[in-house]
N, C-alpha and C positions, 0 to 999 in steps of 0.2 A: 557437599556430599550428596545431597539429595537428587541433584541432577545426575550424578553417575549411577546411584541407585535406580532411578528411573529408566535410564538407558538399558541397565542390565534387565530390568523387568520387561521392557518393551522388546527387547532382542530375544528373550527366553521363549522357546517354543511352548513350553509348558511350565511346570513348577522349577523354581531354582532355590536351591537350599541357602539357608543363612550362612552355612559353613563356606559355601562357594563364594558368596557375595562378600564375606568378611576377607576371605584369602586373596580375592582379586583387588579389593579396595585397601586391604592392609589395615583393617580396624577390627575391633571386637564384634562378636556376635550381638552382645548387649547394645552397642551403638547401632547396628543395623535395626535391631527392634525398635529402638527409639525413633529412627528415621522412618520406619514403616508407619508408626503411629502418627508422626508429623505429617506424612503424606495423606493418610486417612482423614486427619483433621482438615486437610485442604480439599478434600472431596474425592480423592482417589479411592476406588473400591479395590481392596487388595485382600485376597484369600489366602490364609494360612493354614497348613495341614502338617500335623505332626510327621516327621521323617519324609516329608516330601518338600517343605519349604513353602516359598510364596509364589503367588500368581497374580498378575495385574488383570482384573476384569473389566474395569472401565475407567476412563479419566474424565475429569471435569473440563469444561470449556474455559481454560484459563491459559494466558500467554506467558509462558516462561521460557527461559533459554533452553531447557531440556526439550520441552515439547517442540519448539520451532526447529531445533537443530536435528532432532530425531528423523532419519530418513531423508533429509533435506538433499536434494540433487544438485543444488549450486556448488560452485567452487569458491568464487569471491565474495558475492553478495550474500551475507549472513553467516560468512565465516566466524564473525564475532557478533554476538546479540546481547545487547543491554536491555534489560526490562525494569520497569517501575509499576508499582501499584497506582501511583498518582504522580503527576508532574505538571508544571505549568505549561510547557510546550515542548514537544520532542524536537521540533526544528530548533528551538532555542538552545536546547541542551546539546544537539548535534553540532551547531555552529561553535558552542563553547568547546567542546572536546576536538573538533576539527582543528581550531585555532591552537590548540595544545598538542597537535600532531597525530591525532588519532587515525588509524589506518583506513583506506579505501575499502568500501564493502560493509562497513560497520552498520549495523541496523539497530535503532533504538525504538522500543515499542512501550506504551504505557497503558494500563487499563483504564485509564482516565485522564484527561487534560483539563486543568482549571483555567488555562488561558489559551486555549487553542486558537489559532488564527487561520484565516483563509487569505485568498489574493486580495491584494489592495488594502490590507489591514482589517478586513472584516472579522468578526468574531466566528468561531467554529464550534458548534455545540458538541462536546465529547464526553457523554455520560459513562460512568463506569461499567466494564464488562458487557457493554451492548455493541461496542464498535471496534474497528481496527484503527488505531491512532499510531502510525509509525513514520519514522524518517530514515533515509539512507544516505550515508556519506560517500561521495564520489571525488574522485581527483582525475578527471579526464584530461588526457594529453590532447587538447584541441583549442582552437581560438575562442576567446570569450563570447564573440558574436554567434557562436554555434551552440552555445550553452542552453538557449531558450528551447531547442528541439528536444531536449531531454524530458522536458514535460510531456511532449507528445509520445515519446518512448514509453514513459511510465504509464500514460493514459491507455495506450494499446495493451500493455501487459495486465493492467487491473481489468480492462473490459474483456479480454480473453479469458482470465482467470475466473472471473464471475460467470461468464457463458459456460465455461467447461464445468464448473462445480455445481451451478444451480439450475442450468438450462434456461435461465432467464434471459430475455433478448436485451442485454445491456448495450448501450450505444454511447458513443464519444460526442460530447459537445465541445468542439474546438473552442479554446486551446486546453482546458484544465478541468473539465467536469465529465464525469460518467453518469448517464441518466438511464432511467427504465420508465417506460410509459409516460415519457415527457417530464419526469421529476428527478431531482438529483439525487443520486445515490452515494457519489464520491466526489471529492474535491483533491486537487493536487496543487501544492505550493512548492515552486523551486526557487531557492535563493542561493546566490553566488557570491563568493568572495574572490576578487581577482585584481591583477595589475593590468596595464593596458594591453599586453599581448600574452598573458599568462593567467591560467586559473588556478588558484590556490586550492579551492575546493567548491563543490556544489552539494546542497542539501536538498534532497528530494522528499517532501512531506506528502503522505498519503493519508487521507482520512475516509474510511468507508462506513457507511451506515449498515450495520449487519442485523442486529436483533433489537433495534429500537422499536418499541410498540406505539409511541405517541410523540408528536413534535409539538413544539410551542405554536400558538395560534399564527404567528407572524411567518412560520416556516411551512406549515402543513399544506400549503397549496403549491409549493415549490419543491419540497423535500420528501423523500421517502426512504424505505429500508428494504433490505433483502427479506426480512420477516414479513413486512407488509405485502410486498410483491408476490412472494412465494408462499404465503400462508403458513409459514412454519419457521422454527429458528434454524440457524445454520452454524456448523462448527467453524469457529473463527481461525483456529490454528491451520486448518487445511486451506483456507483461503490465503492466508498470510504466507504459508510455504509455496503455494503455487504461483502466487504473485511475485515473490522473490525468484523463483526458477525462471520465470518467463521474462521478467525484467532483466535478468542477467543475459538471457539469450539475445533479446532485443537491443540491449545496451552494447554488446559486443558487436552485433551487426551494424549499429550506428557508428561505433568507432572506427570501422574498417573503411567507411567512406566519409565519416565526419558530417553525414547528413542523413536523410531518410530514404536514400535511393532504393534500397532493398526491402523496405517495410512499407513504402507509401501506398501501394495498391491495397494492401490489407487495411491500412489505417482509413483510407477513403471508403472502404467498404463498410467499416463500422461507424464512420462519421455522419451523425444525424443531421448536420447542417447542410449537407450536400443537395442541391436542387431546391432548397428552401429559401424563402424570403425572410431577409434578416435586416436588423438595424445595428450598424457598427457604431458604437458610442465612445467618442474620445472627448478630451478636454477642449479641442478646437471645434468639433463638429460632429453631426450625426449623419451617417450614409445609409440610404436605403438601397438594397439590391438583392440579387439571387446569388447564393453560393455556387460556384462553379466546381471547385475542388481545393484540396490542399496540396501545396507543391513539396517536392523533396527537401526544401529548406524550411518547411514548416509554416509557410505563409498561406494565408486564406486568400483564394481569387474570387473577388466579388464583382458580378456584372451589374452596373448601375442602370437606371431607368433610360440612359441614352445608348445602352448597349456596350459601353466601354467597360473593359476588365480593369479592376483596381486590385493592387496587392495591399493585403493588410497584414501587418505584423502583430505579434501577440503582446507587445510592449505595454502601453497604457490605454488599451482598449477593452471594451466589453461588447460581446455579441449576443444579441436577444432575438428571439424569433419576433417577426412583425406583429404576431397577435398573441404572444405569451412567451414563457421562458425559453422554449426551444424553437 
């Protein structure tokens, strides 16, 4: 019921009476009074005036279903939102409920991850109430070999959302990182469950360092946060909602052609690797070269020292700048 009360408070232009709320929700005014106190305990500033009712003055920066779904412009992504105060991994939970039949577009968000993971099994630091740790369940009607491009679609959405909301010059580090001033601000992890010619589901994991003020010594040279780069805290739910909206738009565009044809120019504009010298690290060999561009299939074109163009797919490779992270 707290979510429904919050929605009524958010939608009210001014005060809304306890009687009106109780009538709309079919509960007693005493029950409404108890919910208001519960919301205040959570950090919501709610003014109450005799014969006028209640008015929401401010909301805390918490990620719950009501806050995320309020005024959300998307239709599919975020239609259902599942939130946790703490969880081992949103991707792990997403895979579990996807196997049980959870619908496409469901978003899982946790205030904290105790066993967050990044690409290739790396740990992902996910402190409570300082970042955005979320996963999205997808069931795309496309061939399994096209699924890796969804990581790039998500990366473009996150990059654009950060730029719009913070005015910071976020860039994409192909294939699964977002960076600001050469340091990692966001990581993406896409996992797929499929048959030979059919995708059962895809889980897109997104981790954004928002209001983290300090990183472990082993990360501080390569990781940063919006707070550190923008010199102030940011409202996480605004970033979540804009990311969801942009991702839905780009995802629908991707599904029309089953590749990046209609968004690749924008992607390349934001890709920090373009025209930079890199080393492509795989299990078999390291390749040195200069990045030319990203193709509509999500491949990286690298020109080697002999002047030959090489196609690099995002499978089991890592791309690093020749002289640093980017």
